All heavy atoms as an XYZ file, in Angstrom:
925
protein
N     -77.318    319.308    -96.841
C     -76.554    319.075    -95.624
C     -75.939    317.682    -95.676
O     -76.587    316.712    -96.063
C     -77.458    319.222    -94.401
C     -76.754    318.988    -93.100
S     -77.871    319.323    -91.700
C     -76.672    319.729    -90.505
N     -74.708    317.587    -95.295
C     -73.976    316.334    -95.326
C     -74.470    315.405    -94.211
O     -74.651    315.831    -93.069
C     -72.489    316.636    -95.145
C     -71.576    315.509    -95.487
C     -70.122    315.980    -95.435
C     -69.196    314.859    -95.775
N     -67.802    315.279    -95.720
N     -74.666    314.125    -94.554
C     -75.135    313.153    -93.564
C     -73.994    312.757    -92.629
O     -72.845    312.580    -93.072
C     -75.668    311.911    -94.277
C     -76.333    310.926    -93.341
C     -76.978    309.779    -94.105
O     -77.484    310.017    -95.202
O     -76.935    308.667    -93.578
N     -74.295    312.630    -91.360
C     -73.284    312.255    -90.369
C     -72.948    310.779    -90.503
O     -73.833    309.951    -90.689
C     -73.792    312.544    -88.955
C     -74.024    314.011    -88.684
C     -74.589    314.228    -87.302
C     -74.927    315.687    -87.070
N     -75.532    315.913    -85.762
N     -71.660    310.472    -90.415
C     -71.218    309.083    -90.482
C     -71.476    308.406    -89.141
O     -71.242    309.011    -88.081
C     -69.730    309.016    -90.818
C     -69.399    309.548    -92.189
C     -67.912    309.457    -92.452
C     -67.560    310.031    -93.797
N     -66.117    310.006    -94.047
N     -71.911    307.153    -89.187
C     -72.209    306.405    -87.975
C     -70.993    306.329    -87.050
O     -71.116    306.488    -85.849
C     -72.709    304.992    -88.322
C     -73.133    304.187    -87.111
C     -74.310    304.799    -86.368
O     -75.195    305.410    -86.971
N     -74.329    304.654    -85.057
N     -69.817    306.122    -87.625
C     -68.600    306.009    -86.801
C     -68.345    307.316    -86.060
O     -67.941    307.302    -84.892
C     -67.373    305.587    -87.650
C     -66.178    305.258    -86.756
C     -67.004    306.646    -88.667
C     -66.313    303.984    -85.990
N     -68.602    308.458    -86.703
C     -68.409    309.750    -86.035
C     -69.417    309.943    -84.904
O     -69.084    310.506    -83.862
C     -68.512    310.904    -87.030
C     -67.327    310.963    -87.965
O     -66.306    310.307    -87.747
N     -67.452    311.723    -89.026
N     -70.648    309.466    -85.118
C     -71.661    309.548    -84.066
C     -71.242    308.721    -82.850
O     -71.353    309.172    -81.709
C     -73.015    309.064    -84.590
C     -73.691    309.957    -85.636
C     -74.859    309.232    -86.284
C     -74.155    311.253    -84.998
N     -70.752    307.517    -83.092
C     -70.352    306.629    -81.995
C     -69.142    307.174    -81.253
O     -69.124    307.204    -80.020
C     -70.073    305.228    -82.539
C     -71.319    304.533    -83.045
C     -71.046    303.248    -83.801
O     -69.873    302.794    -83.846
O     -72.008    302.687    -84.372
N     -68.134    307.610    -81.991
C     -66.946    308.166    -81.345
C     -67.296    309.445    -80.602
O     -66.824    309.673    -79.486
C     -65.814    308.401    -82.374
C     -65.287    307.042    -82.864
C     -64.680    309.240    -81.766
C     -64.302    307.136    -84.007
N     -68.149    310.276    -81.185
C     -68.575    311.498    -80.518
C     -69.256    311.216    -79.192
O     -69.013    311.897    -78.190
N     -70.102    310.197    -79.171
C     -70.764    309.796    -77.917
C     -69.728    309.327    -76.900
O     -69.819    309.658    -75.713
C     -71.779    308.691    -78.194
C     -72.544    308.256    -76.967
C     -73.570    307.164    -77.303
O     -73.574    306.579    -78.377
N     -74.431    306.886    -76.358
N     -68.735    308.574    -77.353
C     -67.678    308.103    -76.446
C     -66.884    309.275    -75.886
O     -66.561    309.301    -74.689
C     -66.743    307.126    -77.169
C     -67.450    305.867    -77.626
O     -68.504    305.499    -77.103
N     -66.885    305.207    -78.611
N     -66.564    310.240    -76.741
C     -65.817    311.427    -76.294
C     -66.630    312.169    -75.236
O     -66.098    312.577    -74.202
C     -65.454    312.345    -77.475
C     -64.906    313.687    -76.996
C     -64.444    311.658    -78.391
N     -67.926    312.331    -75.474
C     -68.787    313.024    -74.502
C     -68.776    312.282    -73.166
O     -68.645    312.899    -72.101
C     -70.223    313.137    -75.010
C     -71.137    313.854    -74.000
C     -72.593    313.953    -74.453
N     -72.696    314.753    -75.668
C     -73.084    314.281    -76.866
N     -73.417    313.017    -77.008
N     -73.138    315.080    -77.908
N     -68.909    310.965    -73.193
C     -68.920    310.177    -71.955
C     -67.598    310.318    -71.212
O     -67.577    310.477    -69.988
C     -69.203    308.706    -72.260
C     -70.624    308.443    -72.688
C     -70.834    307.013    -73.180
O     -69.886    306.241    -73.335
N     -72.084    306.666    -73.416
N     -66.507    310.278    -71.939
C     -65.183    310.415    -71.320
C     -65.029    311.811    -70.718
O     -64.548    311.969    -69.596
C     -64.076    310.127    -72.356
C     -64.090    308.642    -72.727
C     -62.708    310.559    -71.834
C     -63.295    308.298    -73.968
N     -65.441    312.831    -71.473
C     -65.343    314.215    -70.975
C     -66.166    314.394    -69.707
O     -65.693    314.958    -68.714
C     -65.823    315.196    -72.057
C     -65.873    316.645    -71.581
C     -66.397    317.589    -72.636
N     -67.737    317.296    -73.119
C     -68.865    317.561    -72.441
N     -68.821    318.113    -71.245
N     -70.046    317.290    -72.977
N     -67.391    313.903    -69.728
C     -68.260    314.039    -68.563
C     -67.723    313.256    -67.368
O     -67.785    313.728    -66.235
C     -69.683    313.603    -68.911
C     -70.385    314.582    -69.839
C     -71.746    314.111    -70.324
O     -72.101    312.925    -70.119
O     -72.465    314.935    -70.927
N     -67.180    312.067    -67.617
C     -66.602    311.269    -66.531
C     -65.407    311.979    -65.907
O     -65.141    311.833    -64.710
C     -66.191    309.888    -67.041
N     -64.700    312.767    -66.722
C     -63.558    313.537    -66.212
C     -64.003    314.836    -65.542
O     -63.180    315.566    -64.993
C     -62.585    313.849    -67.350
N     -65.303    315.132    -65.602
C     -65.825    316.344    -64.971
C     -65.471    317.612    -65.720
O     -65.342    318.680    -65.112
N     -65.329    317.512    -67.033
C     -64.937    318.670    -67.836
C     -66.096    319.191    -68.667
O     -66.954    318.424    -69.106
C     -63.799    318.286    -68.789
C     -62.491    317.811    -68.166
C     -61.559    317.294    -69.246
C     -61.842    318.924    -67.375
N     -66.086    320.486    -68.912
C     -67.021    321.086    -69.867
C     -66.395    320.977    -71.255
O     -65.186    320.705    -71.387
C     -67.266    322.569    -69.544
O     -66.022    323.283    -69.707
C     -67.793    322.759    -68.127
N     -67.196    321.229    -72.272
C     -66.644    321.251    -73.630
C     -65.559    322.325    -73.746
O     -64.535    322.111    -74.393
C     -67.748    321.507    -74.661
C     -68.647    320.319    -74.883
C     -69.682    320.567    -75.956
O     -69.934    321.710    -76.356
N     -70.311    319.495    -76.431
N     -65.786    323.457    -73.107
C     -64.813    324.548    -73.147
C     -63.481    324.124    -72.520
O     -62.406    324.400    -73.058
C     -65.375    325.768    -72.426
C     -64.461    326.978    -72.451
C     -65.058    328.187    -71.743
O     -66.127    328.066    -71.106
O     -64.434    329.252    -71.824
N     -63.556    323.434    -71.380
C     -62.334    322.990    -70.710
C     -61.591    321.951    -71.550
O     -60.367    322.010    -71.669
C     -62.667    322.413    -69.334
C     -63.132    323.451    -68.341
C     -63.734    322.844    -67.093
O     -64.385    321.790    -67.130
N     -63.542    323.509    -65.959
N     -62.338    321.014    -72.138
C     -61.689    320.001    -72.978
C     -61.061    320.652    -74.204
O     -59.943    320.303    -74.592
C     -62.686    318.925    -73.395
C     -62.112    317.800    -74.262
C     -60.969    317.075    -73.549
C     -63.201    316.813    -74.653
N     -61.747    321.604    -74.782
C     -61.212    322.314    -75.940
C     -59.878    322.986    -75.595
O     -58.913    322.912    -76.365
C     -62.215    323.355    -76.436
N     -59.822    323.616    -74.440
C     -58.583    324.275    -74.014
C     -57.457    323.264    -73.822
O     -56.336    323.485    -74.255
C     -58.831    325.043    -72.715
C     -57.634    325.861    -72.264
C     -57.927    326.705    -71.038
O     -59.066    327.195    -70.900
O     -57.006    326.866    -70.228
N     -57.776    322.129    -73.191
C     -56.771    321.081    -72.960
C     -56.218    320.561    -74.279
O     -55.011    320.333    -74.418
C     -57.378    319.922    -72.136
C     -57.623    320.372    -70.698
C     -56.486    318.692    -72.170
C     -58.483    319.411    -69.879
N     -57.110    320.377    -75.260
C     -56.711    319.784    -76.536
C     -56.218    320.800    -77.558
O     -55.745    320.431    -78.628
C     -57.875    318.989    -77.135
C     -58.377    317.821    -76.297
C     -59.520    317.127    -77.006
C     -57.261    316.850    -75.967
N     -56.348    322.096    -77.234
C     -55.923    323.127    -78.171
C     -56.862    323.253    -79.359
O     -56.426    323.530    -80.476
N     -58.149    323.026    -79.107
C     -59.169    323.128    -80.145
C     -60.196    324.177    -79.747
O     -60.235    324.600    -78.601
C     -59.884    321.781    -80.332
C     -59.029    320.582    -80.717
C     -59.849    319.309    -80.652
C     -58.437    320.779    -82.105
N     -61.056    324.523    -80.669
C     -62.153    325.426    -80.359
C     -63.305    324.660    -79.728
O     -63.489    323.465    -79.975
N     -64.084    325.363    -78.926
C     -65.238    324.740    -78.277
C     -66.226    324.211    -79.315
O     -66.815    323.146    -79.131
C     -65.915    325.753    -77.356
C     -67.037    325.166    -76.532
C     -67.655    326.175    -75.577
O     -67.093    327.278    -75.394
O     -68.710    325.845    -75.018
N     -66.391    324.925    -80.421
C     -67.303    324.477    -81.480
C     -66.808    323.179    -82.123
O     -67.609    322.342    -82.528
C     -67.483    325.569    -82.534
C     -68.313    326.734    -82.046
C     -68.546    327.748    -83.126
C     -69.388    328.895    -82.569
N     -69.741    329.861    -83.592
N     -65.504    323.019    -82.197
C     -64.937    321.786    -82.749
C     -65.268    320.601    -81.829
O     -65.652    319.531    -82.305
C     -63.429    321.927    -82.937
C     -62.829    320.834    -83.765
N     -61.772    321.040    -84.601
C     -63.121    319.521    -83.886
C     -61.448    319.904    -85.202
N     -62.257    318.967    -84.768
N     -65.132    320.798    -80.532
C     -65.480    319.735    -79.574
C     -66.961    319.404    -79.704
O     -67.344    318.225    -79.740
C     -65.148    320.150    -78.121
C     -63.645    320.358    -77.943
C     -65.668    319.113    -77.128
C     -62.781    319.145    -78.186
N     -67.788    320.409    -79.802
C     -69.222    320.196    -79.966
C     -69.508    319.406    -81.241
O     -70.323    318.474    -81.238
C     -69.952    321.542    -79.999
O     -71.336    321.339    -80.207
N     -68.820    319.756    -82.336
C     -69.012    319.053    -83.611
C     -68.575    317.595    -83.512
O     -69.229    316.704    -84.062
C     -68.242    319.773    -84.723
N     -67.490    317.339    -82.792
C     -67.041    315.950    -82.594
C     -68.087    315.183    -81.797
O     -68.490    314.079    -82.175
C     -65.664    315.913    -81.888
C     -64.565    316.401    -82.832
C     -65.365    314.500    -81.376
C     -63.217    316.608    -82.168
N     -68.538    315.762    -80.699
C     -69.467    315.063    -79.816
C     -70.817    314.789    -80.487
O     -71.453    313.790    -80.181
C     -69.656    315.830    -78.513
C     -68.437    315.772    -77.622
C     -68.665    316.369    -76.244
O     -69.786    316.843    -75.957
O     -67.711    316.355    -75.443
N     -71.246    315.661    -81.390
C     -72.540    315.414    -82.050
C     -72.370    314.628    -83.340
O     -73.357    314.329    -84.010
C     -73.293    316.725    -82.275
S     -72.667    317.733    -83.617
N     -71.138    314.274    -83.687
C     -70.898    313.433    -84.852
C     -70.785    314.177    -86.159
O     -70.683    313.571    -87.223
N     -70.776    315.507    -86.105
C     -70.661    316.307    -87.320
C     -69.226    316.338    -87.840
O     -68.991    316.617    -89.016
C     -71.149    317.728    -87.064
N     -68.265    316.054    -86.969
C     -66.847    316.037    -87.350
C     -66.204    314.791    -86.772
O     -66.596    314.304    -85.709
C     -66.139    317.287    -86.825
N     -65.220    314.295    -87.491
C     -64.463    313.148    -87.000
C     -63.319    313.604    -86.117
O     -63.057    314.797    -85.972
N     -62.646    312.638    -85.528
C     -61.495    312.920    -84.671
C     -60.230    312.584    -85.455
O     -60.072    311.454    -85.918
C     -61.552    312.078    -83.373
C     -60.315    312.298    -82.532
C     -62.797    312.391    -82.580
N     -59.352    313.557    -85.602
C     -58.088    313.305    -86.296
C     -57.164    312.498    -85.388
O     -57.361    312.446    -84.167
C     -57.419    314.634    -86.663
O     -56.978    315.301    -85.483
N     -56.165    311.879    -85.971
C     -55.212    311.107    -85.163
C     -54.463    311.985    -84.161
O     -54.302    311.586    -83.001
C     -54.240    310.340    -86.058
C     -54.853    309.145    -86.778
C     -53.833    308.496    -87.703
C     -55.391    308.132    -85.791
N     -54.010    313.191    -84.545
C     -53.363    314.037    -83.535
C     -54.297    314.386    -82.373
O     -53.890    314.396    -81.212
C     -52.953    315.291    -84.315
C     -52.817    314.825    -85.734
C     -53.887    313.775    -85.898
N     -55.578    314.653    -82.687
C     -56.545    314.960    -81.625
C     -56.792    313.739    -80.765
O     -56.859    313.837    -79.537
C     -57.867    315.487    -82.226
O     -57.584    316.700    -82.932
C     -58.899    315.750    -81.149
N     -56.915    312.570    -81.383
C     -57.098    311.330    -80.633
C     -55.923    311.104    -79.683
O     -56.111    310.790    -78.509
C     -57.249    310.144    -81.589
C     -57.351    308.768    -80.945
C     -58.597    308.647    -80.081
C     -57.329    307.682    -82.015
N     -54.722    311.322    -80.177
C     -53.522    311.143    -79.349
C     -53.528    312.108    -78.166
O     -53.271    311.707    -77.029
C     -52.252    311.360    -80.196
O     -52.263    310.422    -81.275
C     -50.992    311.171    -79.368
N     -53.828    313.386    -78.416
C     -53.863    314.375    -77.327
C     -54.960    314.041    -76.319
O     -54.767    314.175    -75.114
C     -54.053    315.791    -77.884
C     -52.818    316.359    -78.544
C     -52.915    317.850    -78.820
N     -54.113    318.283    -79.504
C     -54.266    318.346    -80.822
N     -53.275    317.992    -81.620
N     -55.400    318.771    -81.351
N     -56.120    313.605    -76.806
C     -57.226    313.240    -75.926
C     -56.825    312.082    -75.018
O     -57.027    312.135    -73.810
C     -58.461    312.871    -76.759
C     -59.684    312.395    -75.998
C     -60.257    313.535    -75.158
C     -60.731    311.883    -76.959
N     -56.247    311.045    -75.612
C     -55.843    309.867    -74.827
C     -54.774    310.226    -73.801
O     -54.852    309.806    -72.642
C     -55.340    308.759    -75.749
S     -56.616    308.058    -76.806
N     -53.797    311.003    -74.219
C     -52.713    311.388    -73.322
C     -53.201    312.326    -72.222
O     -52.896    312.125    -71.048
C     -51.585    312.072    -74.126
O     -51.137    311.170    -75.138
C     -50.414    312.439    -73.224
N     -53.989    313.309    -72.591
C     -54.444    314.315    -71.622
C     -55.403    313.752    -70.591
O     -55.352    314.118    -69.419
C     -55.123    315.480    -72.346
O     -54.229    316.095    -73.229
N     -56.312    312.867    -71.012
C     -57.312    312.328    -70.091
C     -56.981    310.913    -69.624
O     -57.779    310.292    -68.922
C     -58.700    312.371    -70.732
C     -59.204    313.761    -71.099
C     -60.630    313.698    -71.622
C     -59.118    314.711    -69.919
N     -55.808    310.437    -70.031
C     -55.334    309.111    -69.603
C     -56.374    308.025    -69.889
O     -56.759    307.262    -68.998
C     -54.950    309.125    -68.128
S     -53.620    310.262    -67.744
N     -56.821    307.985    -71.123
C     -57.728    306.931    -71.551
C     -57.122    306.245    -72.767
O     -56.303    306.829    -73.479
C     -59.145    307.460    -71.903
C     -59.830    308.051    -70.690
C     -59.107    308.455    -73.033
N     -57.529    305.017    -73.005
C     -57.010    304.283    -74.150
C     -57.737    304.708    -75.425
O     -58.884    305.169    -75.383
C     -57.180    302.782    -73.934
O     -58.548    302.428    -73.984
N     -57.061    304.515    -76.548
C     -57.701    304.780    -77.833
C     -58.884    303.837    -78.029
O     -59.891    304.221    -78.631
C     -56.684    304.626    -78.964
N     -58.780    302.619    -77.505
C     -59.902    301.682    -77.589
C     -61.139    302.261    -76.924
O     -62.251    302.132    -77.436
C     -59.574    300.348    -76.913
C     -58.708    299.443    -77.774
O     -58.456    299.802    -78.946
O     -58.299    298.385    -77.277
N     -60.972    302.914    -75.802
C     -62.108    303.505    -75.071
C     -62.752    304.615    -75.894
O     -63.967    304.734    -75.955
C     -61.633    304.024    -73.714
C     -62.669    304.783    -72.921
C     -63.776    303.867    -72.408
N     -64.716    304.591    -71.593
C     -65.799    305.234    -72.065
N     -66.075    305.234    -73.344
N     -66.602    305.871    -71.239
N     -61.917    305.416    -76.564
C     -62.439    306.501    -77.391
C     -63.122    305.939    -78.637
O     -64.231    306.338    -78.975
C     -61.321    307.484    -77.806
C     -61.860    308.575    -78.732
C     -60.656    308.108    -76.582
N     -62.478    304.998    -79.298
C     -62.995    304.481    -80.564
C     -64.162    303.514    -80.402
O     -65.099    303.526    -81.196
C     -61.869    303.797    -81.349
C     -60.695    304.699    -81.751
C     -59.597    303.879    -82.396
C     -61.159    305.814    -82.664
N     -64.095    302.662    -79.391
C     -65.086    301.599    -79.265
C     -66.005    301.758    -78.064
O     -66.981    301.027    -77.933
C     -64.390    300.236    -79.210
C     -63.480    299.998    -80.379
C     -62.112    299.932    -80.201
C     -63.991    299.887    -81.659
C     -61.259    299.724    -81.279
C     -63.156    299.691    -82.742
C     -61.772    299.605    -82.556
N     -65.689    302.676    -77.170
C     -66.528    302.910    -76.000
C     -66.300    301.879    -74.919
O     -65.457    300.984    -75.034
N     -67.074    302.014    -73.852
C     -67.013    301.054    -72.754
C     -67.690    299.772    -73.226
O     -68.661    299.810    -73.973
C     -67.716    301.608    -71.520
N     -67.168    298.669    -72.789
C     -67.796    297.395    -73.150
C     -69.195    297.342    -72.561
O     -69.436    297.816    -71.455
C     -66.954    296.231    -72.633
C     -65.628    296.131    -73.385
C     -64.777    295.104    -72.773
N     -64.218    295.720    -71.558
C     -63.271    295.206    -70.829
N     -62.770    294.055    -71.120
N     -62.816    295.842    -69.764
N     -70.106    296.749    -73.306
C     -71.504    296.698    -72.878
C     -71.677    295.964    -71.556
O     -72.610    296.231    -70.820
C     -72.363    296.044    -73.956
C     -72.517    296.930    -75.181
C     -73.406    296.305    -76.223
O     -74.254    295.467    -75.864
O     -73.245    296.659    -77.394
N     -70.766    295.044    -71.258
C     -70.901    294.273    -70.030
C     -70.378    295.027    -68.814
O     -70.532    294.558    -67.698
C     -70.146    292.937    -70.148
O     -68.767    293.211    -70.442
C     -70.738    292.073    -71.249
N     -69.763    296.189    -69.056
C     -69.189    296.959    -67.947
C     -70.275    297.523    -67.044
O     -71.232    298.124    -67.495
C     -68.365    298.145    -68.467
C     -67.045    297.719    -69.062
O     -66.661    296.565    -68.862
O     -66.419    298.549    -69.721
N     -70.089    297.330    -65.783
C     -70.935    298.024    -64.823
C     -70.335    299.415    -64.628
O     -69.235    299.701    -65.078
C     -70.952    297.276    -63.492
O     -69.673    297.347    -62.872
N     -71.059    300.268    -63.965
C     -70.549    301.620    -63.704
C     -69.252    301.543    -62.903
O     -68.295    302.268    -63.178
C     -71.620    302.403    -62.944
C     -71.249    303.826    -62.693
C     -72.432    304.587    -62.118
N     -72.008    305.903    -61.748
C     -72.346    306.500    -60.632
N     -73.177    305.939    -59.797
N     -71.899    307.710    -60.350
N     -69.214    300.649    -61.937
C     -68.024    300.495    -61.101
C     -66.841    299.985    -61.924
O     -65.728    300.489    -61.813
C     -68.327    299.544    -59.949
C     -67.145    299.303    -59.030
C     -67.499    298.281    -57.956
N     -66.332    297.916    -57.197
C     -66.241    298.029    -55.891
N     -67.269    298.479    -55.202
N     -65.153    297.672    -55.271
N     -67.092    298.991    -62.761
C     -66.033    298.432    -63.589
C     -65.495    299.482    -64.548
O     -64.281    299.598    -64.734
C     -66.537    297.209    -64.369
O     -67.001    296.231    -63.433
C     -65.454    296.602    -65.229
N     -66.381    300.257    -65.145
C     -65.955    301.308    -66.065
C     -65.103    302.351    -65.342
O     -64.084    302.802    -65.864
C     -67.172    301.962    -66.713
N     -65.510    302.719    -64.127
C     -64.733    303.688    -63.339
C     -63.364    303.115    -62.984
O     -62.356    303.824    -63.033
C     -65.497    304.075    -62.080
N     -63.329    301.839    -62.641
C     -62.051    301.208    -62.297
C     -61.127    301.158    -63.512
O     -59.919    301.385    -63.388
C     -62.289    299.806    -61.730
C     -62.872    299.852    -60.327
S     -63.274    298.221    -59.652
C     -61.702    297.416    -59.688
N     -61.680    300.884    -64.689
C     -60.861    300.863    -65.898
C     -60.297    302.241    -66.196
O     -59.128    302.369    -66.560
C     -61.675    300.364    -67.087
C     -61.942    298.882    -67.036
C     -62.835    298.421    -68.166
O     -63.550    299.227    -68.773
N     -62.806    297.136    -68.444
N     -61.118    303.271    -66.018
C     -60.634    304.627    -66.261
C     -59.527    304.982    -65.259
O     -58.515    305.576    -65.621
C     -61.762    305.647    -66.193
C     -61.286    307.057    -66.513
S     -62.600    308.227    -66.774
C     -62.983    307.862    -68.478
N     -59.721    304.589    -63.992
C     -58.690    304.858    -62.986
C     -57.401    304.120    -63.340
O     -56.301    304.686    -63.225
C     -59.187    304.434    -61.602
C     -60.261    305.343    -61.035
S     -61.011    304.723    -59.513
C     -59.599    304.585    -58.443
N     -57.531    302.873    -63.762
C     -56.348    302.089    -64.135
C     -55.611    302.739    -65.300
O     -54.377    302.851    -65.281
C     -56.759    300.670    -64.513
C     -55.580    299.799    -64.898
C     -55.994    298.394    -65.288
O     -57.200    298.095    -65.336
O     -55.089    297.591    -65.553
N     -56.361    303.197    -66.298
C     -55.737    303.863    -67.440
C     -55.007    305.128    -67.007
O     -53.894    305.402    -67.448
C     -56.786    304.182    -68.501
C     -57.326    302.950    -69.198
C     -58.513    303.238    -70.086
O     -58.987    304.392    -70.131
O     -58.988    302.292    -70.735
N     -55.638    305.893    -66.138
C     -55.003    307.127    -65.666
C     -53.750    306.825    -64.856
O     -52.724    307.470    -65.013
C     -55.987    307.948    -64.830
C     -57.058    308.602    -65.647
C     -58.007    309.379    -64.782
N     -58.894    310.174    -65.623
C     -59.815    310.966    -65.156
N     -59.997    311.104    -63.860
N     -60.577    311.651    -65.979
N     -53.830    305.843    -63.964
C     -52.674    305.476    -63.147
C     -51.524    304.968    -64.009
O     -50.361    305.259    -63.736
C     -53.064    304.418    -62.105
C     -53.949    304.898    -60.962
C     -54.460    303.705    -60.157
C     -53.210    305.874    -60.070
N     -51.848    304.229    -65.052
C     -50.818    303.664    -65.921
C     -50.006    304.743    -66.628
O     -48.850    304.522    -66.970
C     -51.459    302.731    -66.946
N     -50.576    305.925    -66.828
C     -49.892    307.000    -67.534
C     -49.110    307.939    -66.615
O     -48.412    308.825    -67.090
C     -50.899    307.814    -68.357
C     -51.395    307.083    -69.552
N     -52.464    306.232    -69.500
C     -50.951    307.068    -70.827
C     -52.673    305.730    -70.696
N     -51.770    306.215    -71.521
N     -49.240    307.738    -65.310
C     -48.532    308.616    -64.379
C     -47.044    308.286    -64.330
O     -46.670    307.114    -64.395
C     -49.105    308.466    -62.966
C     -50.501    309.022    -62.708
C     -50.929    308.689    -61.275
C     -50.539    310.519    -62.937
N     -46.217    309.303    -64.171
C     -44.803    309.032    -63.908
C     -44.684    308.249    -62.590
O     -45.568    308.330    -61.725
C     -44.181    310.423    -63.770
C     -45.154    311.348    -64.430
C     -46.500    310.730    -64.254
N     -43.626    307.499    -62.439
C     -43.456    306.616    -61.281
C     -43.648    307.349    -59.953
O     -44.347    306.861    -59.056
C     -42.077    305.951    -61.316
C     -41.917    304.903    -60.240
C     -40.661    304.078    -60.417
O     -40.058    304.109    -61.494
O     -40.273    303.403    -59.446
N     -43.060    308.515    -59.827
C     -43.151    309.272    -58.571
C     -44.613    309.608    -58.235
O     -45.053    309.439    -57.095
C     -42.315    310.536    -58.679
C     -42.291    311.357    -57.426
C     -41.341    312.512    -57.578
N     -41.449    313.387    -56.426
C     -41.105    314.644    -56.427
N     -40.591    315.187    -57.499
N     -41.243    315.374    -55.355
N     -45.367    310.080    -59.215
C     -46.772    310.409    -58.993
C     -47.603    309.153    -58.735
O     -48.509    309.159    -57.909
C     -47.339    311.175    -60.187
C     -46.761    312.563    -60.313
C     -47.273    313.286    -61.545
O     -47.890    312.698    -62.417
N     -46.998    314.578    -61.610
N     -47.298    308.071    -59.436
C     -48.017    306.813    -59.221
C     -47.900    306.377    -57.763
O     -48.895    306.044    -57.116
C     -47.477    305.708    -60.145
C     -48.068    304.368    -59.857
C     -49.270    303.990    -60.429
C     -47.430    303.477    -58.996
C     -49.834    302.747    -60.156
C     -47.988    302.237    -58.716
C     -49.196    301.873    -59.298
N     -46.680    306.391    -57.230
C     -46.493    305.944    -55.855
C     -47.044    306.947    -54.835
O     -47.436    306.556    -53.734
C     -45.029    305.576    -55.587
C     -44.682    304.238    -56.188
C     -43.941    304.146    -57.347
C     -45.149    303.067    -55.618
C     -43.650    302.909    -57.920
C     -44.875    301.827    -56.164
C     -44.126    301.750    -57.330
N     -47.127    308.210    -55.214
C     -47.783    309.190    -54.339
C     -49.273    308.867    -54.225
O     -49.850    308.921    -53.129
C     -47.580    310.608    -54.869
N     -49.904    308.494    -55.333
C     -51.312    308.096    -55.308
C     -51.480    306.824    -54.499
O     -52.405    306.703    -53.683
C     -51.865    307.917    -56.744
C     -53.258    307.293    -56.724
C     -51.889    309.252    -57.480
N     -50.586    305.861    -54.686
C     -50.647    304.609    -53.927
C     -50.529    304.880    -52.437
O     -51.305    304.349    -51.638
C     -49.543    303.649    -54.363
C     -49.570    302.322    -53.604
C     -48.239    301.610    -53.709
C     -48.179    300.399    -52.838
N     -48.273    300.647    -51.413
N     -49.587    305.719    -52.052
C     -49.412    306.052    -50.635
C     -50.660    306.744    -50.073
O     -51.070    306.477    -48.943
C     -48.177    306.945    -50.441
C     -46.872    306.208    -50.719
O     -46.879    304.954    -50.770
O     -45.849    306.895    -50.910
N     -51.261    307.625    -50.875
C     -52.480    308.315    -50.432
C     -53.612    307.310    -50.227
O     -54.344    307.379    -49.232
C     -52.887    309.379    -51.443
N     -53.742    306.359    -51.127
C     -54.788    305.335    -50.977
C     -54.507    304.456    -49.765
O     -55.430    304.097    -49.025
C     -54.892    304.477    -52.233
C     -55.579    305.186    -53.374
S     -55.829    304.123    -54.794
C     -57.022    302.966    -54.138
N     -53.240    304.106    -49.571
C     -52.875    303.290    -48.408
C     -53.222    304.015    -47.109
O     -53.600    303.387    -46.125
C     -51.381    302.953    -48.436
C     -51.032    301.927    -49.503
O     -51.956    301.267    -50.032
O     -49.830    301.791    -49.817
N     -53.109    305.332    -47.094
C     -53.449    306.105    -45.905
C     -54.965    306.313    -45.784
O     -55.504    306.339    -44.680
C     -52.750    307.464    -45.945
N     -55.636    306.444    -46.909
C     -57.070    306.712    -46.913
C     -57.904    305.498    -46.493
O     -58.862    305.636    -45.727
C     -57.510    307.177    -48.303
C     -58.994    307.471    -48.488
C     -59.417    308.629    -47.594
C     -59.288    307.778    -49.938
N     -57.544    304.326    -46.967
C     -58.353    303.139    -46.686
C     -58.481    302.849    -45.191
O     -59.595    302.603    -44.712
C     -57.818    301.929    -47.450
C     -57.959    302.029    -48.970
C     -57.327    300.822    -49.656
C     -59.400    302.186    -49.387
N     -57.403    302.900    -44.415
C     -57.582    302.696    -42.970
C     -58.447    303.784    -42.330
O     -59.212    303.512    -41.410
C     -56.159    302.743    -42.415
C     -55.282    302.411    -43.564
C     -55.992    302.956    -44.767
N     -58.335    305.002    -42.846
C     -59.154    306.087    -42.308
C     -60.635    305.819    -42.567
O     -61.488    306.259    -41.808
C     -58.740    307.420    -42.930
N     -60.920    305.093    -43.607
C     -62.299    304.735    -43.933
C     -62.682    303.394    -43.302
O     -63.773    302.895    -43.525
C     -62.470    304.652    -45.455
C     -62.263    305.972    -46.165
S     -62.274    305.832    -47.974
C     -63.919    305.220    -48.268
N     -61.753    302.836    -42.546
C     -61.928    301.540    -41.897
C     -62.173    300.431    -42.916
O     -62.978    299.531    -42.708
C     -63.043    301.574    -40.859
C     -62.740    302.552    -39.730
C     -63.825    302.559    -38.654
O     -64.539    301.572    -38.521
O     -63.923    303.569    -37.975
N     -61.460    300.514    -44.034
C     -61.539    299.490    -45.069
C     -60.135    298.944    -45.260
O     -59.203    299.681    -45.524
C     -62.023    300.097    -46.402
C     -63.411    300.698    -46.237
C     -62.009    299.041    -47.511
C     -63.887    301.476    -47.453
N     -60.028    297.642    -45.122
C     -58.742    297.000    -45.356
C     -58.727    296.469    -46.801
O     -59.762    296.079    -47.326
C     -58.549    295.853    -44.383
C     -58.404    296.316    -42.937
C     -57.947    295.175    -42.033
N     -58.673    293.941    -42.261
C     -59.772    293.560    -41.588
N     -60.270    294.349    -40.644
N     -60.365    292.421    -41.858
N     -57.547    296.405    -47.414
C     -57.468    295.922    -48.779
C     -58.043    294.502    -48.950
O     -58.526    294.156    -50.004
C     -55.982    295.940    -49.100
C     -55.407    296.952    -48.183
C     -56.258    296.890    -46.927
N     -57.993    293.699    -47.882
C     -58.489    292.318    -47.997
C     -59.998    292.217    -47.784
O     -60.576    291.146    -47.892
C     -57.755    291.400    -47.019
C     -57.914    291.835    -45.558
O     -58.226    293.007    -45.312
O     -57.722    290.984    -44.679
N     -60.676    293.337    -47.483
C     -62.134    293.331    -47.333
C     -62.789    293.594    -48.671
O     -62.256    294.279    -49.519
C     -62.595    294.430    -46.358
C     -62.247    294.181    -44.925
C     -62.749    295.330    -44.046
O     -62.746    296.472    -44.470
N     -63.157    294.992    -42.837
N     -63.976    293.055    -48.843
C     -64.726    293.309    -50.073
C     -65.841    294.266    -49.792
O     -66.438    294.318    -48.815
C     -65.291    292.009    -50.621
C     -64.158    291.129    -51.130
C     -64.710    289.912    -51.865
O     -65.567    290.071    -52.726
O     -64.274    288.825    -51.532
């Protein structure tokens, strides 16, 4: 049996974390990326590497940076910071019209929650 490469194990763990943070199953991610569910499983367990086309589709589809996939979340990241980075990455990939629709929704939501932008 072929030994798993450390880099594949690390990237696979990052892919799993990103998939779970997006609320997707392996089957759903496979469908989004145009891969088989077994291929996603092999990537996540480190048995297979991620090709550049797959990396590109993953980053584009889930609005995450290649750095996040390849290197993972920084160790100093808190859960909140990691979530904010993922949100920022997703927002950065939205077309202008959708970006401002999200901004308008947040502007309407915060007062409903009695939270002003200047409050911490």
